[in-house]
N, C-alpha and C positions, 0 to 999 in steps of 0.2 A: 306612257309610261314608266316609269323604274321603278322597283325596286326599293328604291331608297322613300318614292312617296309613302310605302306601308312601314316602314320602320317609322319615321316620321309621325305615322298614326299614332307610334306606342312612344314618343317625347318627353312626355309628362307623365305618363304609367307612371307607378311604384309598382314595381316589381317584388323589392321584399318586403313589400307592406300586401302585396296581391297573399304571397306565400306564406305567410305568419296569419294567415288567415281560412288557411284550408282544412275542411274540417275531413275526417276518416270516409263519411258519406262523402264527400264531393269526389274524391277520389274512385272510392267503388264505385256511383254515378256517372263517372266517366269511362272506367272500366269498362264499363256492361253497355258502354256507349258501340255502333259497329259502325261508324262513319265519328270522328270527334274534329270537334269546332276548333277554335282557338284558345277558349277559357279551356276546353280540355288538356290540354297542350301545359296548361300550365298548370292547371291540378295534377297531373302524372310528372310534373318537372319538381314539384317542391317533393321539401326534406317531409311532410306529413306522408307522401306517395313511397318514402321508402320503406314505411312497413309492409305496403303493398307489393313487394321489386318480389315474390315469387308468385303468385298470378297471373301480376304485369306476365313475368318468364313466360309461365305455363303460355299464358294468349297468345305471347309475343308466337311459342312456339308452333301453336297448331297453325294458325294463320303464314308462319313460312312453306309446314311443309305444306298445308292446302296449296300452296302459289308455287314453290318452289322444288317442292321436293327433297332430297338428301345427298344433293349432287351443290359442292361447288364448284367456282372456275380457281384458277391460278394460274398467275400473271406476275411478271419482272419486270421492273423500273431499269432504263439503260440511259445513264444520265451518257450525256455527250460533250457538254460544255459545263466552265463551274464558275465564268466571269462574272461576277456581279455590279452593277451600278449605285444598291440602296444601301444602306446602312437601316437595318435591322437591328434592334440592338438583344436579338433575341434566337437570332439563327446563324448558325455557320460559315455560310457564306455569302452574312457581310463582308464590305467591300474594307473593310478597317481589323478584319479577321486574321489575316497574317496568312490562308492556309495555299500552299503550293497550288497557281491556278495552271488549267486544261481545257485546248479545246481540240477534238478530235479532228480527225480528215477522212474522206468518206473514205478510203481506204480503211484506214483505224478503226469506222462503222460497221466496212463490212467485214470486220474482221471480230465485233464484239457482236453483230446479228447473227454469226458461224457460233460462235461460244456458246449465246442464249438457243439456240435453235437449237444444238445438241442437247440439252437438257427437258427437250421436247417442250419449250414454252411454244404457245399460236398468239399468244397477246404478252402486248408490252408495252410500256406506256414512258415514253423520253421526255427528258428531262432534259434544262437546262437552267443554267444561273437567269438573272431576268438582267439581262446587258445585250440589249435589240442589237451597241455599236459591235459587238461579238459574237453574238449569235442573231444575227439575220433576216429577217423571216425566207429571202430565199434560202439561204445554209436550214432553216428547220428544215424548211422546204424538201430541198434531196434528201437529205438524213431518213425524211420517211417512204419518198419516194422510193428511194436506196431499199429503206426493209421494207417493203410491196412484197421483195421480190421473198421473203423468208416466214414473214408474221401477215397472217389473215386478218386482225386484227391490231390498231393500231392508236391508243390513245400518247394522249401531249400535256404535259404539266410542264410551262413555257412562264413567260413574260405575259399581261392582257395586252391583247392586239386589236387590232379596229377588226371589223367587219372584211373587210378586204385582206386585211393577213387573215385572220382566219377561212375565208373560201380558198386564198392559195394553198394554205396546208389540205385542206380539205380533197381539194382535187387535185392531190397529191398522192393521196392514204389515207389521210387522219378521219378518223371517224368517234372519237372520242377527246373529249374535255376536261382535263382536271383544275380546276381554281379551287385554292381557299379562302377564303375571306381573310380569315383570323382571327380576326374579332371585329362584330358587326359594329360596336362600341366605339362612335367615330375621334371620342376623347382621347380612350385610351391608345386608338390604332396611330392617331398624330403623335401619342408618346411615342409608342416603339418603333417608329420608321419616324427616323429624323428626319433623313436626305433623300432622294432618288428618286426616280419616276412612280416606284411604289405608295409613296406616301398624299396618292392622288388617290383616296378615300373612294372616291365616288368614279374614277375610272375604274379599278379593279371589282365594283361592287356589281358595277353592269356588264362584268364581260365573260360570265354564265350567259349575258342572254345574248350577247354578240356573236357566240357562239352559233347558239340557235337561231340566231336569223342568218348563219353563215354556212346551214346544212351538216354542221356536228350532229349525228345520231345519239351519242349519251353525252352525258353531262352529269359530273363527280363531284357535288358539294361540303361545304364543311370548315367549321374551323376549327382552332390550335384552342385547342381547352390547356387553359391556365394560362395566360395571357390576361383576360378577366375571367368574370363571374360565370362558368360556366354553364349557371342553369339560362339564364340572358341570350348569353351566345348559343345553343343548343335551340331554344325556342325562335332565333332569326333564322339561323340551319335551316329548322323543319318547313318555315315559315316563303321562306325566298325558294325550296322544292316549289311550294306547294301553288306560288305567284308564275315560274315556270311550268310547269305543265297545266296551268289554265292559258297562259298566254300564248305554248308551241306544245301541245298536245301527242304531237309524234315523239315528239321528246323519250329515251329510256333514260328515267335520272335512280341517280344512285346520294345517299348519305355515306360521310365518312363520320368517324369521331376520335382524330391522332388527339391524342394528349402532348405535348411539347417535348420534346428532352435538350434537356441543359447541357451548356459545351462550358470551358470555362472560360470563363470573361463576361459570360451570359447576362442577361438582365437580371437583375435581381429585384424585382418588387413579382412575380409567378406567383399565381393562386395553386395549392394544390386540391388537385384530380385524382379522388382516390380509383381505387377498382368499382366500386359498386356506382361512385358518380356516370364515370365513363359507361357500367351496362345501365344506370335507369336511362341517362342519355340516349342510346340506342337502344333501348325499347318502348320509349314515346316517339323513336323517328318510322320502326317496325310500325307499333300497333299507329299509327298517323294514315301511314301510306301503304297498304301492304303487301304493295305490288313495286316498289324499291326496292334497287339494290342499295345492301349494305354491304363494307369496303370497310378492312382489316386490315393492316399494315405490318410490318415489323416492329415500329416503333415499341409493339405488345409484343414480350415472349407468349413459345408453342403453349405454356401452361394456362395464361390463360387466355389465350385464342380457342382452343381445347371447351376452355368451360363459356365463352359466349358464343363461339359456332352455333349450337339448337336457338340461340337465342333470332337466327333470323339474316346472321351473314351470307353473302350470296356469293363472298369473291377474298378471296386470301393474294397477298403477295409469297415470296416463296424464292428462297439463291438469292439473298440480293447481294447487290453490292452498291454501296452511296456512293463509293469512287468512278472518277471519271474517267472511262474504260477497265472500271474495274472486274468486267467478266473477262478480258484477253490481254489487256495490257497489264500485267502486274502492278495497278498501281496502290497506291497505302495511306497516301498520303493528302488527298482530295477530294476525302466528305465531306460532305454539307450538317453529317452526322453520323452517330455510328453505331448499326442496328442490331438487332438483337442478333447473336450467330447459332441460336439454335432451328436454324427457321429455313436450313436446307431441302430442298425437295425433296427424297429419301423422307429426312425426319417427319414432315410437313402433312406427306403422305401416308405413312406411319401410324401417323397421330389420328386422321380424320377416318380411318380404318379400326380403329380403336374404340371410336365412337359414334358408327354404324355409320359413315358419309363419306362418298367416294368424291377425288377430284375430276374434275375434267378440263382440256386443256382448250379445248378447243369447241365454240358454243357460238359462233359468229362466221360468214363466208362471205369475202366480198366479190360482187359479181359489176362484171363491167359491161352496164348496161347500155354503151354508145354499144361496143363491140355486137353486141347481138338483136340488135333493133337492123342493124348494116346488112348483116347476115339473108 
């Protein structure tokens, strides 16, 4: 089975009509429930539910404190290459964007790891552009293996791979996989992914499941809000997480709700996603799955992140550079998008302290079970 079969069940479903008919009673009834079903998710994502965001936020906060306390894990991305073979009209990495292309050597990756580790980070996310020719599975695997000298937790956000490809990365030390479907609407997906491997909707859709089969410990899902109707994409993101946990109960699941960051020449058909919209999506993610992680990146400024943390955020990026080798190579013209510059580590930790939360650099330890079993 594939999650595509779940999406197909809603092929003829009129989301807009359903949401037009949601009443205050429907929202409050769903909000009172401990375990939400799909109709409850729809009710809480509705325009009517916007009037009840305060009640939703209070419940989400109670759930989050109960399950996670007031500690958040800080991580940072490490961009090691930006070559891309896709023409995605909304992305600064696309093969026609004209940005400077770069790929780090292993020596340069080692220096980048050192620079990041000196800031205190223990969790990193390794990113490349989507070009298997320029960033092979073997290259990424070698980078992961090298990074294990510095970091106990290594995630990847790269092009979709086969089960065998993901297994290779797991064997080299990767334990987390992030895959954003961008949009779950297949028609819009084809419209904004003009050519390249990423144009294969189903191959990308099933990538998290292949990662789970390969042994990835953590999976992070999300849609890039603004490409399509955010309510529909948030709904399918939540259902995708449910599907994966039902089939692979050992995984640690996290949701994310990134908003698109436009760049010069970007796709003009973007849909507005307000702060309120993003908050509503994240609240429903938390209410649907009290145990899932919620990840917020520096696509959002520090003030926005400050206000949404109590709703259930568990992971924050900090000290971010989206340039290839941006932590150690003094690069300034290889970035996918421009992150907010108010999210350096001291600023983030000070903000967390101000609102009564604390940061954690390390919440995961890698064990060499093979070595231990041979003693």
